[in-house]
Every structure is written in C-alpha cells, then in structure tokens.
C-alpha positions as CSV (number, residue, x, y, z in Angstrom):
1,M,-283.9,-242.0,63.0
2,P,-286.0,-244.5,65.1
3,R,-289.3,-245.7,63.8
4,P,-292.2,-243.6,65.1
5,A,-293.5,-246.3,67.5
6,T,-290.0,-246.9,68.8
7,A,-289.3,-243.2,69.2
8,Q,-292.5,-242.7,71.1
9,S,-291.7,-245.6,73.4
10,Y,-288.1,-244.4,74.1
11,S,-289.4,-240.8,74.5
12,G,-291.8,-241.9,77.3
13,R,-289.2,-243.9,79.1
14,L,-286.6,-241.1,78.9
15,R,-289.1,-238.5,80.1
16,R,-289.9,-240.7,83.1
17,V,-286.2,-240.9,83.9
18,A,-285.7,-237.2,83.5
19,A,-288.6,-236.5,85.8
20,H,-287.3,-239.0,88.3
21,I,-283.8,-237.6,88.4
22,A,-285.1,-234.0,88.9
23,A,-287.3,-235.1,91.7
24,H,-284.6,-237.2,93.5
25,L,-281.5,-235.1,93.2
26,D,-280.7,-235.7,96.9
27,E,-281.0,-239.5,96.7
28,P,-278.6,-242.1,95.4
29,L,-279.5,-242.9,91.8
30,D,-277.5,-245.8,90.4
31,L,-277.8,-247.3,86.9
32,E,-280.0,-250.2,88.1
33,R,-282.5,-247.9,89.7
34,L,-282.9,-245.6,86.7
35,A,-283.1,-248.5,84.3
36,A,-285.9,-249.8,86.4
37,V,-287.7,-246.5,86.1
38,A,-287.3,-246.8,82.3
39,C,-288.4,-250.5,82.4
40,L,-285.2,-251.5,80.5
41,S,-282.3,-253.6,81.3
42,P,-279.3,-251.6,82.7
43,H,-277.2,-252.3,79.5
44,H,-280.0,-251.3,77.1
45,F,-280.9,-248.3,79.2
46,H,-277.3,-247.1,79.3
47,R,-277.0,-247.4,75.5
48,I,-280.3,-245.6,74.8
49,Y,-279.7,-242.8,77.3
50,H,-276.1,-242.1,76.1
51,A,-277.3,-242.1,72.5
52,A,-280.0,-239.5,73.3
53,W,-277.9,-237.2,75.5
54,G,-274.3,-237.7,74.7
55,E,-273.7,-238.3,78.4
56,T,-274.4,-241.0,80.9
57,A,-277.2,-240.9,83.5
58,A,-274.5,-240.5,86.2
59,E,-273.1,-237.5,84.3
60,T,-276.5,-236.0,84.0
61,L,-277.0,-236.3,87.8
62,S,-273.6,-234.8,88.5
63,R,-274.3,-231.9,86.1
64,L,-277.7,-231.1,87.6
65,R,-276.4,-231.2,91.2
66,L,-273.4,-229.0,90.3
67,H,-275.7,-226.5,88.6
68,R,-277.9,-226.4,91.7
69,A,-274.7,-225.9,93.7
70,A,-273.6,-223.0,91.5
71,V,-277.0,-221.3,91.9
72,Q,-276.8,-221.7,95.7
73,L,-273.3,-220.3,95.7
74,L,-274.5,-217.1,94.0
75,T,-277.9,-216.7,95.6
76,T,-277.4,-217.8,99.2
77,V,-274.9,-217.5,102.1
78,A,-275.1,-221.2,102.9
79,P,-271.8,-222.7,104.0
80,I,-269.9,-224.4,101.1
81,T,-269.6,-227.6,103.2
82,G,-273.4,-227.8,103.3
83,I,-273.7,-227.2,99.6
84,A,-271.1,-229.9,98.9
85,R,-273.0,-232.4,101.0
86,R,-276.3,-231.6,99.2
87,A,-274.5,-232.1,95.9
88,G,-273.6,-235.6,96.9
89,Y,-270.0,-235.2,97.9
90,G,-268.6,-236.6,101.1
91,S,-265.8,-234.1,101.4
92,L,-265.2,-230.5,100.6
93,A,-262.1,-231.4,98.7
94,A,-263.9,-233.8,96.4
95,F,-266.7,-231.2,95.7
96,S,-264.1,-228.5,95.0
97,R,-262.3,-230.7,92.5
98,A,-265.5,-231.6,90.7
99,F,-266.8,-228.0,90.7
100,A,-263.5,-226.6,89.5
101,A,-263.4,-229.2,86.7
102,A,-266.9,-228.1,85.5
103,Y,-266.8,-224.4,86.2
104,R,-263.1,-223.6,86.0
105,A,-263.2,-222.0,89.4
106,T,-263.2,-223.3,93.0
107,P,-266.5,-222.9,94.8
108,S,-265.2,-220.0,96.9
109,A,-263.7,-218.2,93.9
110,F,-267.0,-218.7,92.0
111,R,-269.0,-217.2,94.9
112,A,-266.5,-214.3,95.3
113,R,-266.8,-213.5,91.7
114,G,-270.5,-213.2,92.1
115,S,-272.8,-213.3,89.1
116,L,-270.2,-211.8,86.8
117,G,-269.4,-214.7,84.6
118,P,-267.0,-214.7,81.6
119,R,-268.0,-212.3,78.8
120,A,-268.6,-213.4,75.3
121,S,-267.0,-210.3,73.9
122,A,-263.6,-210.7,75.5
123,P,-261.3,-213.7,76.3
124,S,-260.6,-212.7,79.8
125,S,-262.9,-213.1,82.8
126,N,-261.6,-210.5,85.2
127,L,-263.8,-207.7,86.4
128,T,-262.0,-204.9,84.5
129,E,-263.0,-206.2,81.0
130,P,-265.3,-204.3,78.7
131,A,-269.1,-204.5,79.2
132,M,-271.0,-207.1,77.2
133,A,-272.0,-205.7,73.9
134,V,-275.7,-205.1,73.1
135,V,-276.7,-204.8,69.4
136,V,-280.0,-204.1,67.8
137,Q,-280.7,-206.7,65.2
138,D,-283.6,-208.3,63.3
139,R,-284.5,-211.9,64.0
140,P,-286.8,-214.1,61.9
141,P,-289.8,-216.0,63.3
142,M,-288.9,-219.3,65.0
143,R,-291.0,-222.4,65.4
144,I,-290.6,-224.2,68.8
145,A,-291.9,-227.2,70.6
146,Y,-292.2,-226.5,74.3
147,L,-293.3,-227.5,77.8
148,T,-294.5,-224.9,80.2
149,H,-292.5,-224.5,83.4
150,R,-294.1,-222.9,86.5
151,G,-291.8,-221.6,89.2
152,P,-288.5,-219.8,89.7
153,H,-286.5,-219.3,86.5
154,D,-283.4,-221.0,87.9
155,Q,-285.4,-224.3,88.4
156,I,-286.3,-224.7,84.7
157,G,-283.6,-227.3,84.0
158,P,-285.7,-230.4,84.7
159,T,-288.4,-229.1,82.4
160,F,-285.8,-228.9,79.6
161,E,-284.7,-232.4,80.4
162,R,-288.2,-233.7,80.0
163,L,-288.6,-231.8,76.7
164,Y,-285.4,-233.1,75.3
165,A,-286.4,-236.6,76.4
166,W,-289.4,-236.2,74.1
167,A,-287.4,-234.5,71.3
168,A,-284.2,-236.6,71.1
169,P,-285.8,-240.0,70.0
170,R,-287.6,-238.1,67.3
171,G,-284.4,-236.7,65.8
172,L,-285.4,-233.2,66.8
173,T,-282.1,-232.4,68.7
174,G,-278.6,-231.9,67.5
175,P,-276.6,-229.2,65.6
176,H,-279.7,-228.2,63.7
177,A,-281.7,-227.3,66.8
178,V,-281.3,-224.8,69.6
179,G,-282.9,-224.6,73.0
180,V,-285.2,-221.7,73.7
181,A,-286.7,-220.2,76.8
182,V,-289.7,-217.8,76.5
183,Y,-290.3,-215.7,79.7
184,L,-294.0,-215.0,79.9
185,D,-294.2,-213.1,83.2
186,D,-292.5,-210.1,84.8
187,L,-290.3,-210.9,87.8
188,R,-291.3,-207.6,89.4
189,A,-295.1,-208.4,89.2
190,V,-295.4,-212.2,89.6
191,P,-294.3,-214.2,92.7
192,P,-291.4,-216.6,91.8
193,A,-293.6,-219.7,92.4
194,E,-296.1,-218.5,89.8
195,L,-293.7,-217.5,87.0
196,R,-294.5,-219.1,83.7
197,T,-291.7,-220.0,81.2
198,Q,-291.9,-222.0,78.0
199,A,-288.9,-224.4,77.8
200,G,-288.5,-225.0,74.1
201,V,-286.5,-226.4,71.2
202,S,-286.5,-225.1,67.7
203,V,-288.3,-227.3,65.2
204,A,-289.4,-227.4,61.6
205,A,-292.6,-225.5,60.5
206,D,-294.6,-228.7,60.2
207,V,-294.1,-229.9,63.9
208,G,-297.3,-229.6,65.9
209,D,-298.7,-230.3,69.3
210,D,-298.0,-233.8,70.8
211,G,-299.7,-234.5,74.1
212,E,-298.3,-232.2,76.8
213,V,-295.7,-230.8,74.3
214,R,-297.1,-227.8,72.5
215,A,-295.9,-226.0,69.4
216,R,-295.9,-222.3,68.5
217,T,-294.2,-219.8,66.3
218,L,-292.3,-217.0,68.0
219,D,-292.6,-213.6,66.3
220,G,-289.6,-212.1,64.5
221,G,-288.8,-208.5,64.5
222,R,-286.3,-206.0,66.1
223,F,-284.5,-207.1,69.2
224,A,-281.8,-205.8,71.5
225,V,-279.5,-208.8,71.4
226,L,-276.8,-209.6,74.0
227,L,-274.5,-212.7,73.7
228,Y,-273.6,-214.0,77.1
229,K,-270.8,-216.6,77.7
230,G,-270.8,-218.5,80.9
231,S,-272.9,-220.7,83.2
232,Y,-276.6,-220.3,83.4
233,A,-276.2,-219.7,87.1
234,G,-274.5,-216.3,86.4
235,I,-276.8,-215.0,83.7
236,A,-278.2,-212.3,85.9
237,A,-275.1,-210.1,85.1
238,A,-276.1,-210.2,81.4
239,Y,-279.6,-209.0,82.2
240,A,-278.2,-206.2,84.4
241,E,-276.1,-205.1,81.4
242,L,-279.1,-205.4,79.0
243,H,-281.5,-203.4,81.1
244,G,-278.8,-200.8,81.8
245,W,-278.3,-200.4,78.0
246,L,-282.1,-200.0,77.5
247,A,-282.3,-197.3,80.2
248,T,-279.7,-195.2,78.5
249,S,-280.7,-195.8,74.8
250,D,-283.4,-194.2,72.6
251,E,-285.1,-197.6,72.2
252,A,-288.3,-198.8,73.9
253,R,-289.2,-202.3,74.8
254,A,-292.1,-203.9,73.0
255,P,-294.9,-205.7,74.9
256,A,-293.6,-209.2,74.1
257,P,-291.6,-211.8,76.1
258,V,-287.9,-211.9,76.5
259,V,-286.4,-214.9,74.8
260,E,-283.2,-216.8,75.5
261,V,-281.6,-218.9,72.7
262,Y,-279.1,-221.5,73.8
263,L,-276.5,-221.8,71.1
264,N,-274.7,-224.9,72.4
265,D,-275.7,-228.0,74.3
266,P,-275.4,-228.1,78.1
267,H,-275.1,-231.9,78.0
268,T,-271.8,-231.7,76.1
269,T,-270.5,-228.2,76.8
270,A,-268.6,-227.0,79.9
271,P,-270.7,-224.5,81.9
272,E,-268.3,-221.6,81.4
273,D,-268.3,-222.2,77.6
274,L,-272.1,-222.0,77.2
275,L,-273.4,-219.3,74.8
276,T,-276.7,-217.7,75.4
277,E,-278.3,-215.1,73.1
278,I,-280.7,-212.9,75.1
279,R,-283.3,-211.2,72.9
280,L,-285.3,-208.3,74.3
281,P,-288.1,-207.2,71.9
282,L,-288.1,-203.6,70.7
283,R,-290.8,-201.4,69.3
C-alpha cells in the first residue's frame, strides 16, 4: 500500500483525470494530454493509472463512451450513425465491432432487445426465459465512503470514477470492496436534474470523512433482493420486475432508500457479465 502522503498525492491526481475524462468525453484525449492533467510524465502516469484501475486511460475513455452509447440506444431514437460518431468512431462498422465486443450484441440488436438484459437466474438471454427471482433476505449494516451525485441516475458513472480515484491509492478497492449506490430521492417526485444519489464503496468501520468524501453506515434489515446480470444501461428491466413483485406480494416497502450493490468491477468485467444486487427495504 502507498504511504499516506503518496496515496493522497496520487488520489488527487487521479481524481483530476477522472473529472477531466468525464467532462471531455467528446474530445480527443490522448495519453500526453491526460498525463499533463495529472502533472506526471506519460510513462509514470500510464503506470499509476493502470495500477489503480486495471485498465489504461484509453480503455476507460472507450468504456465510458460505449456505456453512454448503450444508454442512448435504449432511451432515445437517435440514429445509430450519430451515436457512433459521438462515441468517437469514424464509421458505423468500427462502432458496431467495438460495441459488440463489449456488449455481446450489435447496436441494432441491443436496441431491439430493449432494456431486457441477460438474467442472473438463467444462462439464456432470450425473452422467453423465466422472470428474475426476488427473494426476501436479511442484510447486515454496511459502512461506505461516498460522494454525492446530483442529476439523472444514468449519469452517475463519473462520480464513481472520482470516488475510486480517491479510494484506489488508499488500498480501499479490490476483491474485498464492492461499489454501492444509495438512491435518496423518488424518481416520481423529483426532477431528474435534482435527483441525489450517493456513489459509494464499502469500507472498514474505522474509515471516516475525508474532504469531499463522506462516510456513513447503511442500516441493515429485511430487503427484497433481486440479482441482475447485465449492463447498467439495461437495469430498468430489473426494477420493473422488482416493483411488479412488490405490488403482488404481502410485503410493504420501508421508508428507506433503495440500494444497489455492484458485485464485480466494471473496469475489468464485460458489461453483460456485471452483477448488481438491488435491495429494496421492507417493513
């Protein structure tokens, strides 16, 4: 683990880079430019960045652009050629190859499938498979460090990147930690631009506030739990399943936030292999 002073220095540099990438997704971002943002030589920056994320800065940029493209495919009727150009691809063929490599479906097939991503409860991803299973389970309290994101839920990714830029140099990421999103507001009552979400990572009980990064302990208790497998862009299908289950069950929702727990790392996991546990609190 880096010494505290070194970790703090790297953390600040990586957070600047994460914020810069998020704010300039539509611009060319080569290694030299990002190294300059970090105030490091390109060679040193590349080594530090890859050690922290398990991917290069170019791979981060591609991943974030493709995720944005996946959201656009599911939530807009924009032409695929325009989505491809915005993702940084000069031809539809190049975009289709890159998208299919990441999402295991061509852009047109992904859009046609809609928000119904692969299910965690079955190996097939066709539309006749069984519904995602909802189970009622107890979960213990969880300590998290977090940053607060304000805005649409599907735009929370850059906030997580900034959080992990703080956490990685401190040894707070890896197999022992999971990402966590805490949804503080009701989509039906709060405009998208004003939604508040805590983008967090699980930490030990003794981790406290550190500048803009805050810490809290999430309550344990009874939850309706659904395990969703697939890209974050298609998670709306899991929520439809969960709320449909609640409407036909004898359970009642508790007045506490819904929590998503990300069981694998989006930096190193293919989008369609991502596992997300959705926890809806029950009375």
